[in-house]
C-alpha positions as CSV (number, residue, x, y, z in Angstrom):
1,X,33.8,5.6,41.5
2,X,30.7,5.2,39.4
3,X,28.5,2.2,40.1
4,X,29.2,1.2,36.5
5,X,33.0,2.2,36.5
6,X,34.7,-1.2,36.9
7,X,36.2,-1.2,33.4
8,X,37.3,2.4,33.4
9,X,40.8,3.7,34.4
10,X,39.9,7.4,34.4
11,X,37.2,9.3,36.1
12,X,34.6,10.9,33.9
13,X,35.5,14.5,32.9
14,X,33.5,17.0,34.8
15,X,32.1,18.6,31.7
16,X,30.8,15.1,30.5
17,X,29.3,14.5,34.0
18,X,27.5,17.8,33.8
19,X,26.4,17.3,30.2
20,X,25.0,13.8,30.4
21,X,23.5,13.6,33.9
22,X,19.7,13.7,34.0
23,X,19.0,14.0,37.8
24,X,18.1,17.6,37.4
25,X,14.9,16.6,35.7
26,X,14.3,12.8,36.2
27,X,14.3,13.3,40.0
28,X,10.6,13.7,39.8
29,X,10.3,9.9,39.1
30,X,11.7,9.0,42.5
31,X,8.4,7.4,43.7
32,X,8.1,5.3,40.7
33,X,11.7,4.2,40.9
34,X,11.5,3.2,44.5
35,X,8.1,1.5,44.0
36,X,9.6,-0.5,41.0
37,X,12.7,-1.4,43.0
38,X,10.6,-2.6,45.9
39,X,8.6,-4.9,43.6
40,X,11.8,-6.1,41.9
41,X,13.5,-6.9,45.2
42,X,10.4,-8.7,46.5
43,X,10.4,-10.9,43.4
44,X,14.1,-11.6,43.6
45,X,13.7,-12.8,47.2
46,X,10.6,-14.8,46.4
47,X,12.4,-16.6,43.5
48,X,15.5,-17.2,45.6
49,X,17.7,-15.2,43.3
50,X,18.8,-13.3,46.4
51,X,18.2,-14.3,50.0
52,X,14.8,-13.5,51.5
53,X,16.4,-11.7,54.4
54,X,18.4,-9.6,51.9
55,X,15.3,-8.8,50.0
56,X,13.5,-7.7,53.2
57,X,16.5,-5.5,54.2
58,X,16.5,-3.8,50.7
59,X,12.7,-3.2,50.8
60,X,13.0,-1.7,54.3
61,X,15.8,0.5,53.2
62,X,14.0,1.7,50.1
63,X,10.9,2.5,52.2
64,X,13.0,4.6,54.5
65,X,14.7,6.4,51.6
66,X,11.2,7.3,50.2
67,X,10.2,8.7,53.6
68,X,13.4,10.7,53.8
69,X,12.8,12.1,50.3
70,X,9.3,13.1,51.2
71,X,10.5,14.7,54.4
72,X,13.0,16.8,52.4
73,X,16.0,15.1,54.0
74,X,17.6,14.0,50.7
75,X,19.7,16.0,48.3
76,X,20.3,14.2,45.0
77,X,23.8,14.1,43.7
78,X,24.8,15.3,40.2
79,X,27.7,12.8,40.1
80,X,25.2,9.9,40.5
81,X,23.8,10.9,37.1
82,X,20.2,9.9,37.3
83,X,17.4,9.0,39.7
84,X,18.1,5.3,39.4
85,X,21.8,5.6,40.4
86,X,20.9,8.1,43.1
87,X,18.4,5.8,44.8
88,X,20.8,2.8,44.5
89,X,23.7,4.9,46.0
90,X,21.5,6.0,48.8
91,X,20.4,2.4,49.5
92,X,24.0,1.2,49.6
93,X,24.9,4.0,52.0
94,X,22.0,3.1,54.2
95,X,22.2,-0.7,54.3
96,X,25.7,-1.5,53.1
97,X,26.8,-4.2,50.7
98,X,23.4,-5.8,50.6
99,X,22.1,-2.8,48.6
100,X,24.4,-3.8,45.7
101,X,22.2,-6.9,45.1
102,X,19.1,-4.8,44.1
103,X,20.3,-4.4,40.5
104,X,20.4,-8.1,40.0
105,X,18.5,-9.1,36.8
106,X,17.8,-5.6,35.5
107,X,19.4,-2.7,33.6
108,X,18.8,1.0,33.7
109,X,17.4,0.6,30.3
110,X,14.4,-1.5,31.4
111,X,14.3,0.4,34.7
112,X,13.8,3.8,33.2
113,X,11.2,2.4,30.8
114,X,9.3,1.1,33.8
115,X,9.5,4.3,35.8
116,X,8.5,6.4,32.8
117,X,5.5,4.2,32.0
118,X,4.4,4.4,35.7
119,X,4.8,8.1,35.7
120,X,2.9,8.8,32.6
121,X,0.0,6.6,33.7
122,X,-0.4,8.8,36.7
123,X,-0.1,11.9,34.6
124,X,-2.9,10.6,32.3
125,X,-5.1,9.9,35.3
126,X,-4.7,13.5,36.4
127,X,-5.3,14.9,32.9
128,X,-8.4,12.8,32.4
129,X,-9.8,14.0,35.8
130,X,-9.2,17.7,34.7
131,X,-10.9,17.1,31.3
132,X,-13.9,15.6,33.2
133,X,-14.2,18.7,35.3
134,X,-14.1,20.9,32.2
135,X,-16.7,18.7,30.4
136,X,-19.0,18.9,33.4
137,X,-18.7,22.7,33.3
138,X,-19.5,22.8,29.6
139,X,-22.6,20.7,30.1
140,X,-23.7,23.1,32.8
141,X,-23.1,26.2,30.6
142,X,-24.7,24.6,27.6
143,X,-27.8,23.7,29.6
144,X,-28.1,27.3,30.8
145,X,-27.9,28.5,27.2
146,X,-29.7,25.8,25.3
147,X,-32.3,28.3,23.9
148,X,-30.1,31.3,23.4
149,X,-29.9,31.9,19.6
150,X,-26.6,33.2,18.2
151,X,-24.9,33.5,14.8
152,X,-23.0,30.4,13.6
153,X,-20.0,31.1,11.5
154,X,-18.1,29.6,8.6
155,X,-15.0,31.3,7.1
156,X,-15.4,33.8,10.0
157,X,-18.6,35.1,8.3
158,X,-22.1,34.8,9.6
159,X,-23.6,31.6,8.2
160,X,-26.7,30.2,9.9
161,X,-28.4,30.6,13.3
162,X,-27.5,28.2,16.1
163,X,-27.8,28.2,19.9
164,X,-25.0,29.0,22.3
165,X,-25.7,25.7,24.0
166,X,-25.1,23.9,20.7
167,X,-21.8,25.8,20.2
168,X,-20.6,24.9,23.6
169,X,-21.5,21.2,23.1
170,X,-19.2,21.1,20.1
171,X,-16.3,21.7,22.5
172,X,-17.7,19.1,24.9
173,X,-17.4,16.5,22.1
174,X,-13.9,17.6,21.3
175,X,-12.8,17.2,24.9
176,X,-14.6,13.8,25.2
177,X,-12.5,12.6,22.3
178,X,-9.4,13.8,24.2
179,X,-10.4,11.7,27.2
180,X,-10.9,8.7,24.9
181,X,-7.4,9.3,23.4
182,X,-5.8,9.3,26.8
183,X,-7.7,6.2,27.9
184,X,-6.4,4.5,24.7
185,X,-2.9,5.7,25.3
186,X,-3.1,4.5,28.9
187,X,-3.8,1.0,27.7
188,X,-0.8,1.0,25.5
189,X,1.4,2.5,28.3
190,X,0.1,-0.1,30.8
191,X,2.8,-2.7,29.7
192,X,5.5,-3.7,32.1
193,X,9.0,-3.7,30.6
194,X,11.1,-4.8,33.6
195,X,12.9,-8.0,33.0
196,X,14.0,-7.0,29.5
197,X,17.4,-6.1,30.8
198,X,19.6,-3.9,28.6
199,X,18.1,-5.4,25.5
200,X,18.4,-9.2,25.6
201,X,16.5,-10.2,28.8
202,X,18.4,-11.9,31.5
203,X,19.6,-15.4,32.5
204,X,17.9,-15.1,35.9
205,X,14.6,-16.9,36.5
206,X,12.6,-13.7,37.0
207,X,8.8,-13.8,37.6
208,X,7.8,-10.8,35.4
209,X,4.1,-11.4,35.9
210,X,4.5,-11.2,39.6
211,X,6.2,-7.8,39.3
212,X,3.6,-6.6,36.8
213,X,0.8,-7.5,39.2
214,X,2.5,-5.9,42.2
215,X,2.9,-2.7,40.2
216,X,-0.6,-2.7,38.7
217,X,0.3,-3.3,35.1
218,X,-2.1,-5.0,32.8
219,X,0.5,-7.0,30.8
220,X,4.2,-7.5,30.2
221,X,6.2,-6.6,27.2
222,X,6.6,-9.3,24.5
223,X,10.0,-8.4,23.1
224,X,13.0,-7.3,25.2
225,X,14.5,-5.1,22.5
226,X,11.2,-3.3,21.8
227,X,10.6,-2.9,25.5
228,X,13.8,-0.8,26.1
229,X,13.9,0.8,22.6
230,X,10.3,1.9,22.4
231,X,9.0,5.4,23.2
232,X,5.8,5.2,21.2
233,X,3.9,5.6,24.4
234,X,5.6,8.9,25.0
235,X,5.0,10.1,21.5
236,X,1.3,9.1,21.8
237,X,1.0,10.8,25.2
238,X,2.4,14.1,23.9
239,X,0.3,13.8,20.7
240,X,-2.8,13.5,22.9
241,X,-1.6,16.6,24.8
242,X,-1.1,18.4,21.5
243,X,-4.6,17.7,20.3
244,X,-6.0,18.7,23.6
245,X,-4.1,21.9,23.5
246,X,-5.3,22.5,20.0
247,X,-8.9,22.3,21.2
248,X,-8.2,24.6,24.1
249,X,-6.5,27.0,21.8
250,X,-9.5,27.1,19.4
251,X,-11.8,27.7,22.3
252,X,-9.5,30.5,23.6
253,X,-9.4,32.1,20.2
254,X,-13.1,32.3,20.1
255,X,-13.3,33.7,23.7
256,X,-10.7,36.4,22.7
257,X,-12.8,37.3,19.7
258,X,-16.1,37.2,21.7
259,X,-14.5,39.4,24.4
260,X,-13.6,42.1,21.9
261,X,-15.6,45.3,21.6
262,X,-16.4,44.3,18.0
263,X,-18.2,41.2,19.2
264,X,-19.1,41.9,22.8
265,X,-20.6,38.5,23.4
266,X,-18.8,37.9,26.7
267,X,-17.3,39.8,29.6
268,X,-14.2,38.3,31.3
269,X,-14.3,38.4,35.1
270,X,-11.9,40.9,36.7
271,X,-10.3,38.1,38.6
272,X,-9.3,36.3,35.4
273,X,-8.1,39.3,33.4
274,X,-5.2,41.7,33.5
275,X,-4.7,45.4,32.7
276,X,-2.4,47.6,30.7
277,X,0.6,49.4,32.2
278,X,-0.1,52.5,30.0
279,X,-3.8,52.3,28.9
280,X,-6.1,52.5,32.0
281,X,-9.2,51.4,30.1
282,X,-7.9,48.0,29.1
283,X,-9.0,44.7,30.5
284,X,-7.1,42.0,28.6
285,X,-8.0,38.3,28.1
286,X,-4.4,37.3,28.9
287,X,-5.3,33.8,30.3
288,X,-7.0,32.8,27.1
289,X,-4.1,34.3,25.0
290,X,-1.5,32.6,27.1
291,X,-3.2,29.2,26.8
292,X,-3.3,29.8,23.0
293,X,0.4,30.6,23.0
294,X,1.4,27.6,25.1
295,X,-0.2,25.3,22.5
296,X,2.9,25.9,20.3
297,X,5.1,24.9,23.2
298,X,3.4,21.5,23.5
299,X,3.6,21.1,19.7
300,X,7.4,21.6,20.1
301,X,7.5,18.8,22.6
302,X,5.9,16.5,20.1
303,X,8.2,17.5,17.3
304,X,11.2,17.0,19.6
305,X,10.2,13.4,20.4
306,X,9.4,12.5,16.8
307,X,12.8,13.9,15.7
308,X,14.6,12.2,18.6
309,X,13.2,8.8,17.6
310,X,13.1,9.0,13.9
311,X,16.5,7.4,13.1
312,X,17.4,5.4,16.2
313,X,18.7,1.9,15.6
314,X,17.6,-0.8,18.1
315,X,17.8,-1.0,21.0
316,X,18.5,1.7,23.6
317,X,20.4,4.9,22.7
318,X,21.4,7.8,25.0
319,X,19.3,10.1,22.7
320,X,16.3,8.7,24.5
321,X,17.3,10.5,27.7
322,X,15.8,13.6,26.0
323,X,12.3,12.1,26.1
324,X,11.6,13.0,29.7
325,X,11.9,16.8,29.6
326,X,9.5,16.9,26.6
327,X,6.9,14.7,28.2
328,X,7.2,16.4,31.6
329,X,6.8,19.8,29.9
330,X,3.8,18.7,27.9
331,X,2.1,17.2,31.0
332,X,2.8,20.2,33.2
333,X,1.6,22.6,30.5
334,X,-1.6,20.8,29.8
335,X,-2.5,20.4,33.5
336,X,-1.8,24.1,34.2
337,X,-3.8,25.3,31.2
338,X,-6.9,23.2,32.0
339,X,-6.7,24.1,35.6
340,X,-6.8,27.9,34.8
341,X,-9.2,27.6,31.9
342,X,-11.9,26.1,34.1
343,X,-12.3,29.1,36.5
344,X,-11.8,31.5,33.6
345,X,-14.6,30.0,31.6
346,X,-16.8,29.5,34.7
347,X,-16.7,33.2,35.6
348,X,-17.5,34.5,32.1
349,X,-20.6,36.6,31.7
350,X,-22.5,36.1,28.5
351,X,-24.0,39.3,27.1
352,X,-27.3,37.8,25.8
353,X,-28.7,41.1,24.5
354,X,-25.5,41.7,22.4
355,X,-25.6,38.2,21.1
356,X,-29.3,38.7,20.0
357,X,-28.4,42.0,18.4
358,X,-25.7,40.3,16.3
359,X,-28.3,38.1,14.7
360,X,-29.1,41.1,12.6
361,X,-27.2,41.4,9.3
362,X,-25.4,38.6,7.5
363,X,-28.5,36.9,6.1
364,X,-28.4,34.0,8.6
365,X,-31.8,32.9,7.3
366,X,-30.9,32.8,3.6
367,X,-30.6,29.0,3.5
368,X,-34.0,28.7,5.2
369,X,-35.5,31.0,2.6
370,X,-34.1,28.6,-0.1
371,X,-35.5,25.6,1.8
372,X,-38.9,27.4,1.9
373,X,-39.0,27.5,-1.9
374,X,-38.0,23.8,-2.1
375,X,-40.9,22.9,0.1
376,X,-43.1,24.9,-2.3
377,X,-41.9,22.6,-5.2
378,X,-39.0,24.7,-6.5
379,X,-35.8,22.8,-7.4
380,X,-33.0,23.5,-4.9
381,X,-30.6,25.0,-7.5
382,X,-33.3,27.4,-8.7
383,X,-34.2,28.3,-5.2
384,X,-30.5,28.9,-4.4
385,X,-30.2,31.2,-7.4
386,X,-33.3,33.1,-6.4
387,X,-32.2,33.7,-2.9
388,X,-28.8,34.7,-4.1
389,X,-30.4,37.4,-6.2
390,X,-32.5,38.5,-3.2
391,X,-29.4,38.9,-1.0
392,X,-27.7,41.0,-3.7
393,X,-30.8,43.1,-3.9
394,X,-30.9,43.5,-0.1
395,X,-27.3,44.5,0.1
396,X,-27.8,47.2,-2.5
397,X,-30.9,48.5,-0.8
398,X,-29.6,48.1,2.8
399,X,-32.4,45.6,3.8
400,X,-32.7,42.2,5.4
401,X,-34.6,39.4,3.8
402,X,-37.5,39.7,6.3
403,X,-37.7,43.5,5.4
404,X,-38.8,42.8,1.8
405,X,-42.4,43.1,1.0
406,X,-44.3,40.1,-0.4
407,X,-44.4,42.0,-3.8
408,X,-40.7,42.3,-3.8
409,X,-40.2,38.7,-2.8
410,X,-42.5,37.5,-5.7
411,X,-40.3,39.3,-8.2
412,X,-37.6,36.7,-7.4
413,X,-40.0,33.7,-7.3
414,X,-43.8,33.6,-7.5
415,X,-43.9,30.8,-4.9
416,X,-43.4,33.1,-2.0
417,X,-46.5,33.5,0.2
418,X,-47.1,35.4,3.4
419,X,-46.0,32.5,5.6
420,X,-42.4,33.2,4.5
421,X,-42.0,35.7,7.3
422,X,-42.7,33.3,10.1
423,X,-40.6,30.6,8.3
424,X,-37.5,32.7,8.2
425,X,-37.7,34.1,11.7
426,X,-34.5,33.2,13.7
427,X,-36.6,31.2,16.2
428,X,-38.2,29.1,13.5
429,X,-34.9,28.6,11.7
430,X,-33.4,27.1,14.8
431,X,-36.4,25.1,16.0
432,X,-36.6,23.4,12.6
433,X,-33.0,22.2,12.8
434,X,-34.2,19.3,14.8
435,X,-32.2,16.5,13.2
436,X,-30.1,14.3,15.6
437,X,-27.0,16.4,16.5
438,X,-28.7,19.6,15.4
439,X,-28.9,23.0,17.2
440,X,-32.6,23.1,18.2
441,X,-33.1,23.4,21.9
442,X,-34.7,20.0,22.1
443,X,-31.8,18.3,20.4
444,X,-29.3,20.3,22.5
445,X,-30.9,19.2,25.7
446,X,-31.0,15.6,24.5
447,X,-27.2,15.9,23.7
448,X,-26.6,17.3,27.2
449,X,-28.4,14.4,28.9
450,X,-26.4,12.0,26.8
451,X,-23.2,13.9,27.7
452,X,-24.1,13.5,31.4
453,X,-24.6,9.8,31.0
454,X,-21.3,9.5,29.1
455,X,-19.4,11.3,31.9
456,X,-21.1,9.1,34.5
457,X,-20.0,6.0,32.7
458,X,-16.4,7.3,32.5
459,X,-16.4,8.2,36.2
460,X,-17.8,4.8,37.2
461,X,-15.1,3.0,35.2
462,X,-12.4,5.0,37.0
């Protein structure tokens, strides 16, 4: 007989049992379920809703069940449907009729919301820790390459010279925003729903604040229907995972390109690469490609949650059981991807000579040539037109801007002088880009120091 089966005359059909049970995936919330039940039982005893001795017996029994689970002595039962009913059934088996008092003043609706919020808070702590590790590595690599000049791209075409350190710091800022998103999401997840019952609270004189404090929640929910019918925190969590995966995917895309023979900017370590079953010369960037591919998987988890919730009337609906697999998958995927990305990136070798070689061609200094004329008193639009004509001339004659003689330069604008050659050297182009947030080595090193301070603040808060 089901724990909820009092009004039923028939047993549940086996196919229904199999279809609707969730223990096959929500078992992973057993710690949160037991911890929440211990806090709930303690409060029931303290308030005199159940006897203090009964509360102590329940708490002792739950602690023993947790130890048994950790020791691998427990096999969850499909017929008990979910982790909540499994734990309660185990408790009744262990301590007898007293165990039936545990569910006083609560519903599985507020119980699952509690467990899930506790679970995702822990997941966010783990993800934030991994992002910090990645950000620390990015700062280290950026500092090592703060002066290495490389081509910057727009539209996948060479645009202007930057430094590799500046390029890597762009990803540092992306991942810092990811950390901030998870911190924000954590705050909105840190709301204790227990005491909301199925949807309308309860007639028992519960002390919700006591339970919230015991479980480490920052606040309690303000509306019982919203508390059990809300999954915004899940959607927000998976959204944060999706944005983080998008950043990882962009990074991986560039690493795949840089690893190609056509670019040659980097060499993947043998330990983080794979080979071909037929082509003996191949060393493939499979880790980066797989992270890029798994991004779509996490996007799918987000779309699943948005679709599940888009038309649900208040309050709880069984549809919401589908929330856990999506969130579990997103969390697992993100953690696995960051955990493998860090050693992959840490063992990459940058081919500095190849990067310097790629500075040739593409007219990376064209904007600086236009700026030169502006400083000589030429209107920017006139300067832009003159340099455009020079680039066209160079393409036809297979030359770079710096290859043109002063006489050739003056045919496009008489303001050119001999100092133009120093002005449009790659080193000068980068050094002059000294505005706050710019790619000059000085500004990159400043950004790195600021990044270190930012990480120290985040770590100290935690």
